[in-house]
C-alpha positions in Angstrom: 113.2 108.8 105.7 113.5 105.2 104.5 111.3 103.0 102.4 111.3 99.3 102.1 110.0 98.1 98.7 108.9 94.6 98.1 108.3 93.5 94.5 106.1 90.4 93.6 106.7 87.8 91.0 104.8 89.5 88.3 106.9 92.6 88.9 110.1 90.7 88.2 109.0 88.1 85.6 111.4 89.2 82.9 114.0 91.8 82.0 111.5 94.4 81.0 109.9 94.2 84.4 113.4 94.5 86.0 113.8 97.8 84.2 110.5 99.1 85.5 111.6 98.2 89.0 114.9 100.0 88.6 113.0 103.1 87.3 110.8 103.0 90.4 113.8 102.7 92.7 115.7 105.5 91.0 112.8 107.9 91.3 113.1 108.0 95.1 116.5 107.6 96.8 114.7 106.7 100.0 113.9 103.2 98.6 117.0 101.8 100.3 115.9 98.2 100.9 114.4 96.0 98.3 112.7 92.6 98.8 112.2 90.5 95.6 110.1 87.5 94.9 111.0 84.8 92.4 110.1 85.4 88.7 106.4 85.0 88.1 104.4 84.2 85.0 105.3 86.3 81.9 102.0 85.4 80.3 98.9 83.3 81.1 100.6 80.2 79.6 103.9 80.6 81.5 105.1 78.8 84.6 106.4 80.5 87.8 110.0 79.7 88.6 109.0 78.6 92.1 106.6 76.0 90.6 109.5 74.7 88.4 111.7 74.4 91.5 108.9 72.5 93.3 108.7 70.2 90.3 112.5 69.6 90.6 112.0 68.5 94.2 109.2 66.2 93.3 111.1 64.6 90.4 114.0 63.9 92.7 111.7 62.4 95.3 110.3 60.2 92.6 113.7 59.1 91.5 113.5 61.0 88.2 116.2 63.1 86.4 115.9 66.9 86.7 118.6 67.9 84.1 116.2 69.1 81.4 113.9 70.9 83.8 116.7 72.6 85.7 118.2 73.7 82.4 114.9 75.5 81.7 115.3 77.4 85.0 118.9 78.3 84.2 117.8 79.6 80.8 115.1 81.7 82.4 117.6 83.5 84.6 120.3 83.7 82.0 117.9 85.3 79.6 117.1 88.0 82.1 120.8 88.6 82.8 121.6 88.8 79.1 118.8 91.2 78.3 119.9 93.5 81.1 123.4 93.5 79.9 124.9 92.4 83.2 128.4 91.0 83.6 127.1 88.4 86.0 127.4 84.6 86.0 125.4 82.4 88.2 127.0 79.2 86.9 128.5 78.3 90.3 125.2 78.9 92.0 123.3 76.7 89.6 125.8 73.8 90.2 125.4 74.2 94.0 121.6 74.3 93.8 121.3 71.4 91.3 123.6 69.2 93.4 121.8 70.0 96.6 118.4 69.2 95.0 119.8 65.9 93.7 120.9 65.1 97.2 117.4 65.7 98.7 118.1 69.1 100.1 114.4 69.5 100.8 111.2 71.1 99.5 111.8 74.4 101.3 115.4 74.7 99.9 114.0 74.1 96.4 111.3 76.7 96.7 113.6 79.4 98.2 116.1 79.3 95.4 113.8 81.3 93.1 114.0 84.3 95.4 117.7 83.8 96.1 118.8 83.8 92.4 116.4 86.7 91.6 117.8 88.7 94.5 121.4 88.3 93.2 120.4 89.5 89.8 118.4 92.5 91.1 121.2 93.5 93.5 123.7 93.5 90.5 121.2 95.5 88.4 120.5 98.1 91.0 124.1 98.3 92.3 122.8 97.3 95.8 124.4 95.0 98.3 123.0 91.4 98.3 122.1 90.2 101.8 121.1 86.5 101.9 118.0 86.1 103.9 119.4 82.9 105.5 121.9 85.0 107.3 119.4 87.4 108.9 116.1 85.6 109.3 115.8 82.7 111.7 113.5 79.9 112.8 113.5 77.6 115.9 114.0 73.9 115.8 110.2 73.3 115.7 109.9 75.6 112.7 108.4 78.5 114.5 109.8 82.0 113.7 112.3 83.7 115.9 111.2 87.4 115.9 113.7 89.0 118.3 116.9 87.3 116.9 115.7 88.1 113.4 114.9 91.8 114.2 118.3 92.2 115.9 120.3 90.6 113.1 118.4 92.3 110.3 118.8 95.7 112.0 122.5 95.2 112.6 123.2 93.9 109.1 121.1 96.4 107.1 122.2 99.5 108.9 125.7 98.6 107.8 124.5 98.8 104.2 123.8 101.9 102.2 121.3 100.0 100.1 120.5 96.3 100.1 118.5 93.6 98.3 117.1 90.9 100.7 115.3 88.0 98.9 111.9 87.1 100.4 110.2 83.9 101.5 112.9 82.1 103.5 115.3 82.0 106.4 117.4 79.5 108.3 116.9 76.8 110.8 119.3 76.2 113.8 120.9 73.3 111.9 121.7 75.5 108.9 118.9 74.2 106.6 116.5 76.5 104.7 113.0 77.1 106.0 110.3 79.0 104.1 107.4 81.0 105.5 104.2 78.9 105.1 102.0 81.7 103.7 102.6 85.2 102.2 106.4 84.5 102.2 108.0 87.5 100.5 105.4 89.8 101.9 106.4 88.7 105.4 110.1 89.3 104.7 109.3 92.8 103.5 107.4 93.5 106.7 110.2 92.2 108.8 112.7 94.3 107.0 110.5 97.4 107.4 110.3 96.9 111.1 114.0 96.2 111.5 115.1 99.5 109.8 112.1 101.4 111.3 110.9 102.3 107.8 108.6 105.2 107.3 106.6 103.2 104.6 106.5 99.6 103.5 105.7 99.6 99.8 104.3 96.4 98.3 104.5 96.5 94.5 102.4 94.1 92.5 100.3 94.1 89.3 97.3 96.0 90.5 96.9 99.6 91.6 95.8 98.9 95.1 93.1 97.0 96.9 89.7 97.0 95.3 86.4 97.7 97.0 84.9 94.5 95.6 86.1 91.4 93.7 86.7 92.4 90.1 85.6 88.9 89.0 82.1 89.9 90.3 82.0 93.7 89.9 83.2 95.2 86.7 86.1 97.6 87.3 85.5 98.2 91.0 87.0 101.4 92.5 90.3 101.3 94.4 90.3 101.7 98.2 92.4 104.8 98.8 92.9 104.3 102.5 92.1 101.3 104.8 92.9 100.5 108.4 94.5 97.3 109.5 91.3 96.4 111.3 89.2 96.8 108.1 91.8 94.9 106.1 91.5 92.0 108.6 87.7 91.9 108.2 87.9 91.9 104.4 90.7 89.3 104.4 88.7 87.0 106.7 85.7 87.2 104.4 87.8 86.0 101.4 89.2 89.2 99.9 92.6 88.5 98.2 94.8 90.8 100.2 98.0 90.5 102.2 98.1 87.7 104.6 97.8 88.5 108.3 101.3 87.2 109.0 102.6 89.8 106.6 100.6 92.6 108.2 101.2 91.8 111.9 104.9 93.0 112.2 104.3 96.4 110.7 100.9 96.8 112.3 102.5 96.5 115.7 105.1 99.3 114.8 102.4 101.3 113.1 104.3 101.4 109.8 101.9 102.1 106.9 101.8 99.8 103.9 101.4 101.2 100.4 100.0 98.8 97.8 101.3 99.9 94.4 101.3 98.8 90.7 104.7 98.2 89.1 103.1 98.7 85.7 101.4 102.0 86.7 103.8 103.6 89.2 102.0 106.9 88.8 99.0 105.5 90.6 98.9 106.3 94.3 97.6 102.8 95.2 96.1 101.9 98.6 97.4 103.1 101.9 97.0 100.6 104.8 97.3 102.5 108.1 96.6 102.1 111.9 94.0 104.8 112.2 92.2 107.3 110.0 89.8 110.1 110.7 86.3 109.4 109.5 86.0 112.4 107.3 82.3 112.1 106.8 82.6 111.6 103.1 79.7 110.2 101.0 81.2 106.7 100.8 80.6 105.2 104.2 82.0 101.7 103.3 85.5 100.6 102.7 85.0 97.3 101.0 82.6 94.4 100.2 83.8 90.8 100.4 82.3 87.4 100.9 82.5 83.7 100.5 80.4 80.6 100.1 80.4 77.2 101.8 78.7 77.8 105.1 76.0 76.0 107.0 73.7 77.2 109.9 72.9 75.0 112.9 69.5 76.4 114.1 68.5 75.6 117.7 65.1 76.4 119.2 64.1 76.1 122.8 61.5 77.9 124.8 62.9 80.1 127.7 66.5 79.5 126.3 67.5 82.9 127.6 66.9 81.9 131.2 69.0 78.8 131.0 72.5 79.4 132.3 75.3 77.8 130.2 73.0 77.0 127.3 75.4 78.4 124.7 78.4 76.9 126.4 76.9 73.4 126.1 76.3 73.9 122.4 79.8 75.1 121.7 81.2 72.2 123.8 79.6 69.8 121.3 81.3 71.6 118.4 84.6 71.6 120.3 84.3 67.9 120.9 84.0 67.4 117.1 86.9 69.7 116.4 84.6 72.3 114.7 85.1 76.0 115.0 82.2 78.4 114.6 82.1 81.6 112.5 79.2 83.5 113.9 76.5 83.2 116.6 73.4 85.3 115.6 70.8 84.6 118.3 67.4 85.5 119.6 65.6 85.0 122.9 64.5 81.4 122.2 66.8 80.7 119.2 70.5 80.2 118.7 72.2 80.0 115.3 75.7 78.7 114.9 77.4 79.4 111.5 80.0 76.9 110.6 82.0 75.9 107.5 80.1 73.2 105.6 83.2 71.2 105.0 83.8 71.0 108.7 80.5 69.2 109.4 80.5 66.9 106.4 79.8 63.4 107.6 78.8 64.3 111.2 75.5 66.2 110.7 73.3 63.6 112.3 75.8 63.1 115.1 75.8 66.9 115.8 72.1 67.1 115.9 71.9 64.2 118.3 74.6 65.5 120.6 73.2 69.0 120.7 69.8 67.6 121.5 71.2 65.5 124.3 73.3 68.4 125.7 70.5 71.1 125.8 67.2 69.2 125.3 66.2 71.5 122.4 62.7 71.8 121.0 64.3 71.5 117.5 67.8 71.4 115.9 68.2 71.8 112.2 71.1 72.2 109.8 70.7 74.4 106.7 73.4 74.3 104.0 74.2 76.5 100.9 74.8 79.7 102.9 77.1 82.5 101.6 78.3 85.3 103.9 78.8 88.8 102.7 80.6 91.5 104.8 80.1 95.2 104.2 83.1 96.8 105.9 83.7 100.4 106.9 84.8 102.5 109.8 82.1 104.0 112.0 79.2 102.3 110.2 77.1 102.1 113.3 77.3 105.9 113.7 76.6 106.5 110.0 72.8 106.8 109.6 71.2 104.6 107.0 74.1 102.4 106.2 72.4 99.2 107.3 69.1 100.3 105.7 70.9 100.9 102.4 72.4 97.4 102.5 69.0 95.7 103.3 67.0 97.8 100.8 69.5 97.1 98.0 69.2 93.4 98.6 65.4 93.6 98.9 65.1 95.5 95.6 67.1 92.7 94.0 64.6 90.2 95.3 67.2 88.4 97.4 66.2 86.8 100.7 68.5 87.5 103.7 68.8 84.3 105.7 71.0 85.8 108.5 72.1 89.2 109.9 75.1 89.8 112.2 76.7 93.0 113.2 79.4 93.1 115.9 80.2 95.9 118.3 83.3 97.0 116.5 81.4 99.3 114.2 83.4 97.8 111.3 81.0 95.6 109.5 77.6 94.3 108.7 77.4 90.6 107.7 74.5 89.1 105.9 73.9 85.5 104.9 72.2 84.7 101.6 71.7 81.6 99.5 74.8 80.7 97.5 72.8 81.1 94.3 72.3 84.8 95.2 75.9 85.5 96.2 77.1 87.3 93.1 73.8 89.3 92.7 73.9 90.4 96.3 77.5 91.7 96.0 76.7 93.5 92.8 73.6 95.2 94.1 75.3 96.3 97.4 78.2 97.8 95.5 75.8 99.6 93.2 73.8 101.0 96.1 76.9 102.7 97.6 79.1 103.4 94.6 76.8 103.6 91.6 
């Protein structure tokens, strides 16, 4: 059995956090491959090292001196090294990085050095081999990722190691320059490492004890999701839940490697397991999570006998395509068609859209309504679970909230409702209470 463990910035913010990480690694010898992020904030008033490195890049671009700021970065790392009692000097690395920054090495290079330096410290602290991600993760000339070459090189290199630390977030371009992943950087690296070594589990250690059923900024102390499928996670992520980015999930999802979200500060908590499939055990809780977001508009189109008109919907969507607007949902009736879009995407072109849709389909009426919030109630087998939809609608009704839109796909995974933005928070709270008390 092998485990890949990725630790986020909060998990490696200072020496004390490093000690927690080592304790976690030592508990299970199967944690053979570790992927670190750059040091995060130590407290609410602190600055992430990656942000400091970005500032260095920006100062150089503006022709400003970075000596003082870079010295702060050095002191941050040197403080960790000293507190851990390591016989390690990064002086040479500092000089190389500083000189490269001063010679316009690039924004990606600047950002990546936080993980690079933290990886060297963690490798020394754990007694693991350090494997520079630039030697095993590759991008094409156009900046796109090279999956096969990366997987082959990662597998070959890591299987030579008994244990290894591979810094997250970056890889190498064909010309030898550094390239970072655009989103979910270190999470993606951890996922790629897990696939390369055919890991049994990919652990993602952070500062929360798993994924929460609802946003804790809205619902007070929401329960943790014990198990969630990749499909459910995608639905919640799409609706605004702060979870792993799709790019980080995709590699392990293909290989059906489970992800375990864990809390570095509470390693005894089991966290959330993200898996390919799970049996619907018929428990009392028929939902997995509740998520939503604001900022939507509804284009409402009415026309008598619409359902008998071949290509009606196609003509409407072609108008949106012409304007470069993508749609979110299409709840429709016999003589009505509604298109849900992001409000920001139609800003400045509302009148033009109404005119072009009218011209395309000769509608009886076309209106655009703003201030819509969408809320998704996600759970496996919800269509087969009697009363799930009724419970959602009754809860919202009892809270005196008007439902402006209802959409339920055929995947049996979610029920989506649209409410006024002013009712967004209340709706999530009342739905959560209806299912989880």
